[in-house]
N, C-alpha and C positions, 0 to 999 in steps of 0.2 A: 842462776842458782847452781846448776850442775856443770857448767863449763866456765867458771869465773877466771878472769885474768889476775885477780888479786883477792886475797882472803885475809880477814882479821879474826884471830881467835881471842875472844873476850873471856877472860878467866884463865888465860895461859898460866901454867904453874911450873916451877922448877922442882917441885916435890914429887917424887915417884909415888904412885898410888892415887894421885889426884886425877880427876877426869880431865882437867886442863893440861896436865902433863901428857896423858895418853893421847889426847887430840893432837898435840903438837907433833908427837912421834908418828902418828898416823899420817900426817901431812908431810913427812920428811922427803917424799919424792915430788912434791908439788912444784911444777916448773915456773909458776908465776911468782908474784910478789906476796910474801907472807908477813903480815903484821901481827905481833904478839902484844896483847893488852893485859896489864896487871896494875891495879891501883898503886902498888908499891914499887912499880918499875923494876929495875934490876936486870939480871941476866937469866934467860930461860933457854936451856939447851944450846948455849953458844950464841943466842940472839939477844939483843937489847929490847926489853919490853917497854912499850909506851904506857904512861899512867892513865891515859884516857883514849877512847876511840876517836874523840873529837880531834885529836892531834894527827890522825891518819887522813890520807886523801886518796881519792880514786879507788875506793874499796867496793868491789862488786858483791862480795858475800861476807856476812858476819856470822861466825859460828859462836853461839853463846853457851858457855859452860860455866854458868853462874847460878847461884841459888834462885828459886822461883821468884821471890819478892824483889830480886835485883833485875829481873828481865825487863820490866817496863822501862826502867831508867836506861838500861843498855840499848833498848830500841830507840829511845829518844836521842841518845848519843849517835846511834847508827844513822838516824835520819839526818843529823847535822853533818855527818861525814859523807853524805850522798849515797849511802848503802841502799840497794834496791831489793835485796834478798837476805834472809836470815834462817839459820837452823838453830832451833831451841832444843838443846839436848837434856836440860834438867827435867826431873820428874817433880811430883808434888803439886800438880795442877788439878784439873777436874777429876782425874782418876783417884785423887786422895781424899775427896770430900768437899763440903761446902766452902771452906776457907780457900782451898786450892781452886775451886771453880770461880770464886770471885777474882782471884789473881788472874786466872785464864781469861776471864771476860775483859779485864783491863788490858792484858797483853794484846788481845784481838783489837780492841778499840785503838790502842796506840799505834799498832802496825797499820791498821786501815787509814788512820789519819796521816801517817807518815808515808803511805804508799809503798810499804815494804811487804813483799811476799814471804810467807812463813812456812817452813817445814817443821812439824811438831806441834806443840812441845811434847816432851816425854818420848823422844826418839833417840836411837843410837846414831842417827845421821844417815849418810849415804856413801856409796862407793862408785867411783867412775874410773876404773883402772885404765881405760883407753886413753884418757887425758891425764892420768896420774893425779886425779883429784879425789882423795879418799877422806872425806870429812866425817870420821867415825871414831868413837872413843876406844876402838880395839886396834892397837897399832899394827897387828899382823895383816890387816887388810891392805896395807900399803904395798904388799908383795903379791897380791892377787893377780893372776894372769888376765890380760885383756881378752875380750871375746865379743860375741854377738848376741848373747842372751841377756835380757834385762828382767829384773825382778822388782815387784812392788809388794811390800808386806806391811800389814797393819802393825805387826810387832817388829820392833828393831832387832830383837833377839832372833826371830825367825828369819829376818833379812840376812843376818850374819850366818845363821845355820845353813840357809840355802846357798849362800855364796861359797861356803866351804864344801858343801855336798857337791855342787857343780864342779868345783876345782878337783875333788877326788875322782869325779867322772871324766876328767880331762877336758872340761868345758870352761872357757874363759867367760868373764863377766863384762857386759857393756855398761850396765847401770844397775845398781841395787839400792833401793830406797826404802827406808823404814818410815811409815807415816806417823806413828805415835798417835797423839790425840787428833791430828788432822784438822786443826781449826781453820786452815786455809787450803793449802795444797792437798788434794785428795785423789782418789782413784780416777775419776773422770778426766781431770786435767792431765794427769800423768799418762793415762792411756792415749789421749790425743797427742801428747808430746812424743811418746814412743812410736805411735803409728806413723808420725812424720819423720822419725829418726832413721835415716838410711842405714846406720850402723847396727840397728837392732833387727835381728831375724826372727826372734820368738820372745814372748813375754810370759813370765810366771807371776801369778797372783796368790797371795795368802790373805784370806778374808776371814775376819772375825765377826763383824757386824756391818750393816749397811744403813746409812742414814737416808740417802736419796736414791732409791732403787731405780726410778725411771732415768735419772742422769747416768747412773752406772751402766744400765742396759744400753742406752743410746751410744755411750762412748765405746762400749765393748763391740757393738755392731760396726761402728766406724773402724775400729782397730782390726777386728777379725776379717773384715773385707780386704785387708792389706797384708796381714801376717797372723800367724797362729798365736793363740792365748791359751795357757793352761792354768786352771784355777783349783785351789784347795780351800774348801770351806771348813772352818773349825766349828765344833758344836754338835756333833752327832747325837748326843744325849739330850739336846735342848728339847723342852716341851712347850708347845704353844699355849697361849692363854685361850685360844679358841677351843671351847668344849661344849658349846650349847647344842650342837647337832653332830651327826655323823661326819659331815664334811669337815667341820672344825676340828674334830678329834683326830682326823687323818692327816691334817696339815700341821706344819710348824715352821718356824723361821729357818731352821736348817734345811728342811726339804724344799721350801719355797725358794730360798736363795740359790741352792744348787740347781733347781729347775730353771730359774731365771738366768743364771750364768750360762747354762747349757743352751737355752733358747736363743741367747744373744750371740752364740757361736763359739763360746769357750769350751775347751775340753776339761771336764770336771773329773778330778781324781780323788783318791781316798787317803793319801798320805803325802808327806814331803818327799819321800823316796820315789813314789810314783810320779810326782810332779817333775822331779829331776829326770827320770827315765823318759817321760813324755817330751820334755824340752830337748834332751839329747837327740831324739828322733826328729822332732818337728823343726828344729833349726836348720835341718838339711833336707828333709823330705816332706813336701806338702803337695797333696794331690788336688786336682780340680774338684770343685763342689760336685757331689754325686750322692743320690739316695742309696745306691747300692755300690759297695766297694768290694772287689774281689781280692782276697789275701791268699798268697801262695806261701808254702813253708817248705824249706829244703834243709835237711839235717845230715850231718856227718855221723851222728849217733842216734839210734832209735829212741832210747830212753828220754833224753832231753826233748826230743821232738814231741813225744807224747805229753810231756809236762806243758810245753807251749800250747799244743792243740787243746788240751783240757782247760788251760787258763783262758784261752781265747773263747772257747765255748761258753764258759761261765760268764763272760762279758758280752755274750750275744754276737760274737764274730764267728761266722762260719767259713770253712775252707771249701770253695766250690770244686767239684770234680773236674779234672783237666779234660780237655777235648781229646778225642781219639787220636788225632794227628800228633798232638803233643805227647801222648803216652807212647805212641809208636816210636817217636824220636827218642824218648827217654829209654825205652826198652833196648834201643840200639847201643846206648851208652852205659847201662848198668847191668849187673848180674841179675838173673831172673828171680831170685828169691827176695829181692828188695821191694819195699812198698813204693808204688809208682803213681798213685792216683792224686794225692794231695792230702796230707803232707807227702813229700818225696824223701825217702831215706836212702842214702847212697851206701849205707853199710859202713863206710869209712871213706874219708876224702881221697879221691884218686885224681889222676891227670884229666879225667873227663868232667870234673866237678864244675868248672866254668861253663862247659857246654850244656850240662844239665840245668844250671841256673839260667842260661840263655833260653832254653826251651820253656822252662816254667814261666819266666818273665814275659816271654813272647806269646803265651797262651791268651786268647781273646777274653777269657773270664778273669784274668789276673791283672790287678792294678799296682799292687805292691808285694814285695817278697821279703819274708824274714828268713834269715840263714843262721843256723847254729852249727858250729864245728869247734871241737876242742883244738887247742894249739899244740899240735903234734909236730915236732921238728921234721921238716922235709915233706910233710903230707899235703900241705896246702899253702899257697901264697894268696891270702885273702884279697890283696889289692889287685893282683892280676886276674883273679877269678871273678871278683865282684865289680871291678872297675867299669866294665861296659854297661852295667845296670845302675850306675850311680844316679841318685835322684829318685830311685824306685826300690831301693834295697836297704834293709837294716841287717846288721851283723851282731851276733853275740858269741862269746867264746869263754873258755875256761883254760887256765894254765898258770905258769909262774908269773907273779906280779910284774917283774921287770920285762918279760917278754910281751905281756899283754899291754903294758904301757907303750912299748915301742910300736906294737900293732895299732894301737889306738891313734897315735900320732900320724902314722902313715895313712891309715884309713881316713882320718879327719882331713888330711891334705887332699885326698881324692874325693871328698864330699860324701863319705859313707859313714853313717853313725855307728858307733860300736857300743854295745850294751854289756853289762857285767855278767849276765846269766840268763837262763830260760825265763825266769819270772819277769825280769826287766824287759826282755824281748817281747813277751806277750803284752806287757803294759804299753810299750812303745808302739807296737803294731795296732793295738786297740785305740791308742791316741790318734794315730794317723787316720784311722777309719772314722773315728768320732769327729775329727776336725773337718773331714770332707762332708760327712753327713750333716753336720751342724750348719753348714752354709748352703745346704741344698733346698731348704724349705723357706719360702718367703712368708713374712708375717703381715698381718693387717696393719694399716696406718692407724695412728691414735685417733680416738674419738672423745668428744667432750660430754660429760654428764649434763643433761638438760632437764631431768625430771626427778621427782621423789615419789615414794609410795606412802610416806607419812607415818607409817606404823608397821609393826609386824603383822603379816597377813595370815588369815586362817587358810586351811587347805584349799577350800573352794576358791577363795580369792587368789591364792597363789597359782592354782592351776588355770584360772581364767586369764591371769597375766601371761602365763607361759603359752597358752593357746593363741594369744595375740601375736606371739613370735613364731607360730607355726608348729608348736610342740603338740603331739597327740596325747590325749588322756582318755580314760574310760568314760563311757556315758554315766552321768551322775545326776542326783537330785538332792537338794537341800531341804531338810524338814525341820520346822520350828517346834513341832509337837508330834505326838504319837499318831494322830490322825493323818498328818501329812506324811509321816514315815510309812504308814500302811498304804497310802495312795502311791507313794514312790515305789514301794515294793511291787505293787501291781503293774506299775508302768514299766519297770525295768526287767521283770522276770517274764520270759517268754519261752515256750517250748522246752521246759525243763531247765532253764537257766537258773543261776544263783547270783546273789549279790554279796557285797562286803558292806558291813555296817560299821561306821566309825563315829567317834565323838568329833564334833566340829567346834574347836576352840583354839584360837591363836596362842593362848597361854600354855596349851598342852603340846609340847614339841615332840615328845616321845610317847605316842599314843599306845603302842603295844605294851609298854612297861606298866601302864596303869589300867589295863583291861579295856582299852578304848578301840580295839579293832577285832571284829568278828567276821570270819570268812566262811563263805558257803551257805549263807542264809537263803532258804528257798520257800519257807511257808510262814504263816502267821505266828505259830507257836515259837519257832526259832527267832523270829523278829522280836517278839515280846521279851524273850530271854536276853537277847542282845541289848535291847533298849534298857532293860532293868540293870544290866551290868554297866552300861554307859552312865545311867543316872546315879549309880553308886560311887562314881569317881569323885573324890574330894575336890573342891575348888582350889585353885592355886593360892588364893589369898585367904582361904578359910571361911569366906562369906558365902551366902546363897548365890548360885549361878544357874540361871535358866539354861537347861541343856538344849543344844541343837545337834542335829544328826546329819551325817552325810552317808548316802547310800549310793554305791557304785556297782555297775555290772562287773561280774567276776571276769578277770582277764584270762586269755588263753595262756597255756604254759610257755615257758622259755627261760633262758639263762637270765639271771638278775645281776645288774650292775648298779653302781653308785655314781651319780653325777652330781657335781656341786660346784660352788664357787665361794670364795671368801675375799674380803677386802683386806689384803695384807698391809700392815702399818708402813712397811718400807716400799713395797713394789706395787701396791694397788690391787685391782681385781685379778684373782688367780682361779683358773678352772681346774677341776679335779675329775678324773675318771678312775674308778676303782672297782674291784670285784665284790659282788654281794652274794647272798644266798649260798648255795652249795659251792659255787666257784671260788668263794673266799678261801677254801681249804688249799687252793693252789699257792697261797702265801705270797703273791706278787704285790710289791708296793704300789700305791696309787700313782697314776701319771698326772703331773702338774704342769700347767703352762699358763703364761701370762695372757690376759685378755686385752683387746678383742682378738679372736682367732680368725685367721684366714681359712679358706677351704683346705688348702694344702696342710696347714698346721693342725686343723681339727682331724683330718684324715690320718695324719701321722700319729696323733694321740691314739686313735682307735686301733691302728695297726701295731701299736705298742702292747696291746693286750696279748696274753698267751695264745699261741696258735690253737690250742685245744678249745679255747673259748670262741675264737673267731670262727672255727669250723663248726661249732655247735656242741656245747658241753653236755655230755651224757645224753645224747639224742635230741637235744634242744635244736631249734632252727639255727642256722648259721647267722652270724652278725651281719646286718646290712650296714656296711661301712659308711657309705654316703649319708644314710638316714641318721645313724647315730652321731656322725660328725655334725650333722645339722642341729641336733639337740645340744651338743657341746657349744656350738657357735651361738645358739639362742641363749643359753645360760650365761655365757660370757657377755653377751650384748645386754641382757637385762641388768647385770651389775654395772656395766659401763654406762648405760643410759640413766640409771637411777642412782644419784649420788649418795642417798642415805641407806641403800641396801648393803648390809655388812656381811650377810651370809645367805646362801641359797643352797638348799639340800634336796635332791631328788633321790629318794631311797625307799624302794628300788625303782630302777628303770628296767622293765622287762622286755627282752628281745624276742618278740613273738614272730610268727611267720609273716605277719603284715608289717613288721618293722617295730621300732622302739615305742613303748607305751609307758608313760610316767604314772606310777601307781600311788606315789605319795609326794608331797611337795611342801617344803618349809621355806618361807621367805622372811628373813629377819631384817628389820630396819631399825636404825637408831636415829630418832628425830634430832638428836643433839649433833649429828654429823651435818655440817653446813653444806649446801649446794653452792660450790664456788666456781662451777664451770671447769672443774679439774678434768684432765684428760687421762684416759687409760694409756699406760706407757707403751704398749706393744705397737 
């Protein structure tokens, strides 16, 4: 498909403005045999057109620029001509409605019967400048410079946008593929292809939606083990349909997809521009896998250095203080008023700039160095100064466009990425760090679901299930009537202790919202008042419901967190860790990871919490990292083991001095979800 010796353009046209005309122009540099097919024959751009593809022979790739309803017949002709791959550029298939979906189903059936691999439909095509094979309906792609970065985009238009953004950044393209509707060739197969392609040094992904999450994750892991992948997920404002509990409300397909891409080793960015900056860096600089990566920053001007430092801090990338020996060496090279700890500000590039860089790069805490210096004539030769650190240094500058373009070419030849400014330098450095960190944590192997819970569980049943996985819960008693509730109070209250009285009903998921939770009950009068309030809760279906009560010993104080899991439609079980109670005011997004969780992955989740929470928020006990990680693993395992559990919500989990304690639990099951022995993807 991507390196054909011969191509047939079906629907080639002599009329400007037609897609078939643009496609022929885009293939003007193709070095192989090019067949043009038009039912009227004639001359197309100086070539004689064949009236039928059946008249061609030895065709590797058919590029179909015909109306949707003509595609099945064109594929049948392609089969007779021995074609094994086809690009379907036309739109009007499943994306257009039921009629288009029916045509698409026929296209898939014909292609499968013919043994033809399909790219598209509804795609702009692909670009392979290295082999001068640019089967795309935008003629300008024929002049794209070859390079080592490959791009796979769900949108053909984004595929083109990225190709030209990379070109503007001075980066050539190895392969750019627009997936379109992706009825056959999709992300996983292309990732495996690019992982094996020695000419590709880095891969960029544009992701809109994911049909098969486990397949994508597995392919990403195979690819990122060999080369860096940078991914941009569209859909920041997407809202998940999960809304039955706290966990569901905190997750969504956008957040889950980003988390899955990151967990599989991809560097996840927030824009196409960030994707390009990350690819500029990672195609030349890739560090070994490491949980901790030290970044050094050297600037020729203080202001831009502050911009980079601030942007790195916002991304969670810190600049370690340089060793005393390093600082003594720098002090010998720079004036005393310059900042010399990290970042290092030279005040202005001088003849010692290269030596200062060598000192920073040689510091034991530094793995990669970012350098910013304006392009001042005669002040700095970047290639000479940075060359010895190639493979561990990124450079950004500002100055006249022509001068910068020349700098970029010279630095590229020396293996040093050049970025457009302070913002791009921060993005690139953060990407190098994220790539190394993303490969440092091993995930658990897949597991198969072997059990079901049968129905949504009430709180007592849910906690009993969690206890079987080693999760701690408060001492509790179930009461079917008031007499049992009084006995439970006497049993649980000792030496001035108190209890929490709750409604026990699997249909009441948000107990606090309906007056179903009463905290600090210590005597008979308070108990009766709590039971009266619980009895007044309307039944979910409007009919009479005998009330059951749950009494629990009041837990010791501590910071409150939210732990949960959902079964995502694309990726399967996903575990969540978020801030609850007073800590929620810190405003940190929840941490999401695919289940099952390894020990290393679960502890990485916990360490992603804000430092203030880990240390003990507002006087609370510090978080027991291994113990909380154990709760996360248990939650993930529950959902992986039980094929009908769609959501599990522990809100809150209180971090007491004795470790995490689950104060509430919701286990939602859907009996309609079949137990098929499915495996959790991680």
